[in-house]
BALOBA-1460 file (C-alpha; in Angstrom, 3 decimals):
// residues 184
<rec num="1" residu="x" x="-4.017" y="23.332" z="-10.854"/>
<rec num="2" residu="x" x="-4.779" y="19.341" z="-11.330"/>
<rec num="3" residu="x" x="-4.962" y="17.239" z="-7.719"/>
<rec num="4" residu="x" x="-4.247" y="13.580" z="-7.662"/>
<rec num="5" residu="x" x="-3.386" y="13.309" z="-4.127"/>
<rec num="6" residu="x" x="-6.200" y="13.161" z="-0.919"/>
<rec num="7" residu="x" x="-6.143" y="13.077" z="2.799"/>
<rec num="8" residu="x" x="-8.444" y="12.422" z="5.563"/>
<rec num="9" residu="x" x="-7.145" y="12.992" z="8.603"/>
<rec num="10" residu="x" x="-9.616" y="12.961" z="11.499"/>
<rec num="11" residu="x" x="-9.244" y="14.081" z="15.423"/>
<rec num="12" residu="x" x="-11.090" y="14.217" z="18.160"/>
<rec num="13" residu="x" x="-9.686" y="17.300" z="19.581"/>
<rec num="14" residu="x" x="-9.908" y="20.156" z="16.633"/>
<rec num="15" residu="x" x="-10.185" y="23.100" z="18.942"/>
<rec num="16" residu="x" x="-7.297" y="23.303" z="20.879"/>
<rec num="17" residu="x" x="-4.311" y="21.524" z="22.284"/>
<rec num="18" residu="x" x="-1.375" y="19.968" z="20.583"/>
<rec num="19" residu="x" x="-3.566" y="17.111" z="18.415"/>
<rec num="20" residu="x" x="-5.596" y="20.174" z="16.908"/>
<rec num="21" residu="x" x="-2.851" y="22.195" z="16.034"/>
<rec num="22" residu="x" x="-0.417" y="19.057" z="14.873"/>
<rec num="23" residu="x" x="-3.250" y="18.174" z="12.467"/>
<rec num="24" residu="x" x="-3.442" y="21.843" z="11.526"/>
<rec num="25" residu="x" x="-0.587" y="22.554" z="10.496"/>
<rec num="26" residu="x" x="-0.202" y="18.911" z="8.426"/>
<rec num="27" residu="x" x="-3.410" y="19.912" z="7.060"/>
<rec num="28" residu="x" x="-2.263" y="22.823" z="5.797"/>
<rec num="29" residu="x" x="1.754" y="21.738" z="4.500"/>
<rec num="30" residu="x" x="-0.406" y="19.364" z="3.039"/>
<rec num="31" residu="x" x="-2.528" y="21.448" z="0.838"/>
<rec num="32" residu="x" x="0.421" y="23.531" z="0.304"/>
<rec num="33" residu="x" x="1.910" y="20.299" z="-1.857"/>
<rec num="34" residu="x" x="-0.783" y="20.178" z="-3.433"/>
<rec num="35" residu="x" x="-2.486" y="17.780" z="-2.362"/>
<rec num="36" residu="x" x="-6.671" y="17.303" z="-1.116"/>
<rec num="37" residu="x" x="-7.623" y="17.052" z="2.415"/>
<rec num="38" residu="x" x="-10.742" y="16.416" z="4.132"/>
<rec num="39" residu="x" x="-10.694" y="16.446" z="7.518"/>
<rec num="40" residu="x" x="-13.473" y="14.978" z="10.200"/>
<rec num="41" residu="x" x="-13.740" y="16.168" z="13.634"/>
<rec num="42" residu="x" x="-16.322" y="17.005" z="16.270"/>
<rec num="43" residu="x" x="-18.340" y="20.313" z="15.215"/>
<rec num="44" residu="x" x="-17.024" y="23.318" z="15.880"/>
<rec num="45" residu="x" x="-16.035" y="27.311" z="14.672"/>
<rec num="46" residu="x" x="-12.224" y="27.188" z="15.265"/>
<rec num="47" residu="x" x="-10.559" y="29.872" z="13.419"/>
<rec num="48" residu="x" x="-8.015" y="26.899" z="12.474"/>
<rec num="49" residu="x" x="-11.187" y="25.094" z="10.452"/>
<rec num="50" residu="x" x="-11.437" y="28.487" z="9.497"/>
<rec num="51" residu="x" x="-8.189" y="28.976" z="7.488"/>
<rec num="52" residu="x" x="-8.769" y="25.753" z="6.162"/>
<rec num="53" residu="x" x="-12.239" y="25.851" z="4.321"/>
<rec num="54" residu="x" x="-10.526" y="28.925" z="3.033"/>
<rec num="55" residu="x" x="-7.553" y="26.734" z="1.719"/>
<rec num="56" residu="x" x="-10.770" y="24.876" z="0.098"/>
<rec num="57" residu="x" x="-10.491" y="21.600" z="3.212"/>
<rec num="58" residu="x" x="-13.116" y="20.052" z="2.544"/>
<rec num="59" residu="x" x="-15.397" y="18.925" z="6.507"/>
<rec num="60" residu="x" x="-16.941" y="16.807" z="7.685"/>
<rec num="61" residu="x" x="-17.793" y="17.047" z="11.450"/>
<rec num="62" residu="x" x="-19.073" y="14.476" z="14.103"/>
<rec num="63" residu="x" x="-22.543" y="14.889" z="15.394"/>
<rec num="64" residu="x" x="-21.204" y="14.904" z="18.631"/>
<rec num="65" residu="x" x="-18.364" y="15.248" z="21.087"/>
<rec num="66" residu="x" x="-16.164" y="12.274" z="21.827"/>
<rec num="67" residu="x" x="-14.391" y="13.935" z="24.054"/>
<rec num="68" residu="x" x="-18.510" y="14.157" z="26.251"/>
<rec num="69" residu="x" x="-19.301" y="10.997" z="25.382"/>
<rec num="70" residu="x" x="-16.568" y="8.683" z="25.164"/>
<rec num="71" residu="x" x="-18.405" y="5.230" z="24.351"/>
<rec num="72" residu="x" x="-20.077" y="6.581" z="21.453"/>
<rec num="73" residu="x" x="-16.865" y="7.759" z="19.958"/>
<rec num="74" residu="x" x="-16.295" y="3.125" z="20.741"/>
<rec num="75" residu="x" x="-19.588" y="2.274" z="19.331"/>
<rec num="76" residu="x" x="-20.533" y="4.772" z="16.781"/>
<rec num="77" residu="x" x="-20.732" y="3.442" z="12.704"/>
<rec num="78" residu="x" x="-23.231" y="6.010" z="11.645"/>
<rec num="79" residu="x" x="-20.879" y="9.105" z="11.687"/>
<rec num="80" residu="x" x="-17.535" y="7.083" z="10.547"/>
<rec num="81" residu="x" x="-19.800" y="5.409" z="7.883"/>
<rec num="82" residu="x" x="-21.819" y="9.015" z="6.703"/>
<rec num="83" residu="x" x="-17.700" y="10.355" z="6.477"/>
<rec num="84" residu="x" x="-16.197" y="7.219" z="4.801"/>
<rec num="85" residu="x" x="-19.319" y="7.342" z="2.046"/>
<rec num="86" residu="x" x="-17.943" y="11.511" z="1.726"/>
<rec num="87" residu="x" x="-14.627" y="9.974" z="0.429"/>
<rec num="88" residu="x" x="-15.629" y="6.915" z="-1.471"/>
<rec num="89" residu="x" x="-15.010" y="7.739" z="-4.660"/>
<rec num="90" residu="x" x="-10.834" y="7.771" z="-2.844"/>
<rec num="91" residu="x" x="-11.440" y="4.506" z="-0.891"/>
<rec num="92" residu="x" x="-12.675" y="2.784" z="-4.264"/>
<rec num="93" residu="x" x="-9.177" y="4.323" z="-6.321"/>
<rec num="94" residu="x" x="-7.239" y="2.115" z="-2.939"/>
<rec num="95" residu="x" x="-9.021" y="-0.615" z="-3.334"/>
<rec num="96" residu="x" x="-8.630" y="-0.859" z="-6.834"/>
<rec num="97" residu="x" x="-5.201" y="-0.632" z="-6.624"/>
<rec num="98" residu="x" x="-4.596" y="-2.773" z="-4.440"/>
<rec num="99" residu="x" x="-6.463" y="-5.279" z="-6.370"/>
<rec num="100" residu="x" x="-4.562" y="-4.738" z="-9.132"/>
<rec num="101" residu="x" x="-1.049" y="-4.765" z="-7.141"/>
<rec num="102" residu="x" x="-1.644" y="-8.058" z="-5.827"/>
<rec num="103" residu="x" x="-2.738" y="-9.214" z="-8.899"/>
<rec num="104" residu="x" x="0.497" y="-8.140" z="-10.727"/>
<rec num="105" residu="x" x="3.125" y="-10.383" z="-9.375"/>
<rec num="106" residu="x" x="0.735" y="-13.607" z="-10.431"/>
<rec num="107" residu="x" x="0.382" y="-12.319" z="-13.620"/>
<rec num="108" residu="x" x="3.893" y="-11.290" z="-14.375"/>
<rec num="109" residu="x" x="4.567" y="-15.101" z="-12.969"/>
<rec num="110" residu="x" x="2.482" y="-16.319" z="-15.528"/>
<rec num="111" residu="x" x="2.761" y="-14.358" z="-18.516"/>
<rec num="112" residu="x" x="6.524" y="-15.461" z="-18.205"/>
<rec num="113" residu="x" x="5.944" y="-19.365" z="-17.773"/>
<rec num="114" residu="x" x="3.277" y="-18.631" z="-20.936"/>
<rec num="115" residu="x" x="6.152" y="-17.389" z="-22.840"/>
<rec num="116" residu="x" x="8.137" y="-20.132" z="-22.310"/>
<rec num="117" residu="x" x="5.361" y="-22.477" z="-23.895"/>
<rec num="118" residu="x" x="5.635" y="-19.918" z="-27.082"/>
<rec num="119" residu="x" x="8.675" y="-20.306" z="-27.388"/>
<rec num="120" residu="x" x="11.992" y="-23.164" z="-28.165"/>
<rec num="121" residu="x" x="15.062" y="-22.822" z="-26.518"/>
<rec num="122" residu="x" x="17.248" y="-21.704" z="-29.407"/>
<rec num="123" residu="x" x="14.915" y="-18.531" z="-29.609"/>
<rec num="124" residu="x" x="14.474" y="-18.143" z="-25.955"/>
<rec num="125" residu="x" x="16.542" y="-14.793" z="-25.081"/>
<rec num="126" residu="x" x="14.816" y="-13.317" z="-28.679"/>
<rec num="127" residu="x" x="11.435" y="-14.106" z="-26.735"/>
<rec num="128" residu="x" x="12.467" y="-13.043" z="-23.509"/>
<rec num="129" residu="x" x="14.226" y="-10.014" z="-24.977"/>
<rec num="130" residu="x" x="11.074" y="-8.796" z="-26.912"/>
<rec num="131" residu="x" x="8.814" y="-9.186" z="-23.721"/>
<rec num="132" residu="x" x="11.652" y="-7.189" z="-21.456"/>
<rec num="133" residu="x" x="11.378" y="-4.330" z="-24.605"/>
<rec num="134" residu="x" x="7.155" y="-4.595" z="-24.264"/>
<rec num="135" residu="x" x="7.201" y="-4.593" z="-20.602"/>
<rec num="136" residu="x" x="9.777" y="-1.086" z="-21.072"/>
<rec num="137" residu="x" x="6.899" y="0.575" z="-24.337"/>
<rec num="138" residu="x" x="4.013" y="-0.195" z="-22.210"/>
<rec num="139" residu="x" x="6.081" y="1.334" z="-18.560"/>
<rec num="140" residu="x" x="7.112" y="4.796" z="-21.027"/>
<rec num="141" residu="x" x="3.452" y="4.883" z="-22.647"/>
<rec num="142" residu="x" x="1.183" y="4.457" z="-19.563"/>
<rec num="143" residu="x" x="2.382" y="7.014" z="-17.789"/>
<rec num="144" residu="x" x="2.741" y="9.258" z="-21.111"/>
<rec num="145" residu="x" x="-1.344" y="8.415" z="-22.022"/>
<rec num="146" residu="x" x="-2.721" y="8.725" z="-18.473"/>
<rec num="147" residu="x" x="-0.565" y="12.185" z="-18.983"/>
<rec num="148" residu="x" x="-2.285" y="13.524" z="-21.877"/>
<rec num="149" residu="x" x="-5.280" y="12.574" z="-20.976"/>
<rec num="150" residu="x" x="-5.264" y="13.810" z="-17.676"/>
<rec num="151" residu="x" x="-3.897" y="17.726" z="-18.711"/>
<rec num="152" residu="x" x="-6.237" y="17.753" z="-22.040"/>
<rec num="153" residu="x" x="-9.199" y="16.751" z="-20.297"/>
<rec num="154" residu="x" x="-8.246" y="18.719" z="-16.999"/>
<rec num="155" residu="x" x="-10.017" y="16.151" z="-14.794"/>
<rec num="156" residu="x" x="-7.907" y="12.942" z="-12.854"/>
<rec num="157" residu="x" x="-11.244" y="10.214" z="-13.611"/>
<rec num="158" residu="x" x="-10.821" y="10.819" z="-17.058"/>
<rec num="159" residu="x" x="-7.062" y="10.271" z="-17.027"/>
<rec num="160" residu="x" x="-7.026" y="7.438" z="-15.540"/>
<rec num="161" residu="x" x="-9.255" y="6.201" z="-18.615"/>
<rec num="162" residu="x" x="-5.521" y="4.625" z="-20.879"/>
<rec num="163" residu="x" x="-4.901" y="2.059" z="-17.779"/>
<rec num="164" residu="x" x="-8.621" y="1.305" z="-18.323"/>
<rec num="165" residu="x" x="-7.720" y="0.732" z="-22.045"/>
<rec num="166" residu="x" x="-4.937" y="-1.022" z="-22.461"/>
<rec num="167" residu="x" x="-6.498" y="-3.242" z="-19.492"/>
<rec num="168" residu="x" x="-9.167" y="-4.073" z="-22.451"/>
<rec num="169" residu="x" x="-6.428" y="-4.662" z="-25.318"/>
<rec num="170" residu="x" x="-4.298" y="-6.705" z="-24.048"/>
<rec num="171" residu="x" x="-7.871" y="-8.837" z="-23.335"/>
<rec num="172" residu="x" x="-9.063" y="-8.787" z="-26.048"/>
<rec num="173" residu="x" x="-5.202" y="-9.802" z="-27.859"/>
<rec num="174" residu="x" x="-5.819" y="-12.643" z="-25.457"/>
<rec num="175" residu="x" x="-8.604" y="-13.900" z="-27.261"/>
<rec num="176" residu="x" x="-6.012" y="-15.144" z="-30.093"/>
<rec num="177" residu="x" x="-3.315" y="-16.778" z="-27.946"/>
<rec num="178" residu="x" x="-3.523" y="-20.796" z="-27.042"/>
<rec num="179" residu="x" x="-2.796" y="-20.529" z="-23.226"/>
<rec num="180" residu="x" x="-0.971" y="-24.677" z="-24.178"/>
<rec num="181" residu="x" x="1.556" y="-22.914" z="-26.836"/>
<rec num="182" residu="x" x="2.172" y="-22.999" z="-30.295"/>
<rec num="183" residu="x" x="2.812" y="-26.881" z="-30.447"/>
<rec num="184" residu="x" x="-0.250" y="-27.312" z="-28.080"/>
């Protein structure tokens, strides 16, 4: 089974009480739904954590008890840095996703502007029709390739390779595009 989703819940109260039970129920439910979980909490030997370990939940523990050392829970940066480092591949993935997503809008509007430079008014409908068709093909082909790569490699990391490959192909094809248009 390939798992592509991960969550990093944190609690100051992991041994008993409402927050501990809520986090435990949330983690167990998400694992049951196919998510990977990485819990972060103070050190303890709660039966809930033992069940989570049996379900494959990764655990990171603070080096102190926040309810006892409250000021440290506000000023400590070492433990959070260590915990975030343990989940770094996922965080890097989200940062890259945000950058690609943030660039998508400007790229789409720039591509439409460039398309206008490469067509004449009497062929604009044809050009935008091909533009829309190529978008539809890409929106079908990319998820298909990701699914195939992920299925055959059994690795989500290798499965995302088609996105990188398609970006590189597009970048190479752009070398032959005159940014000022056909008559530029």
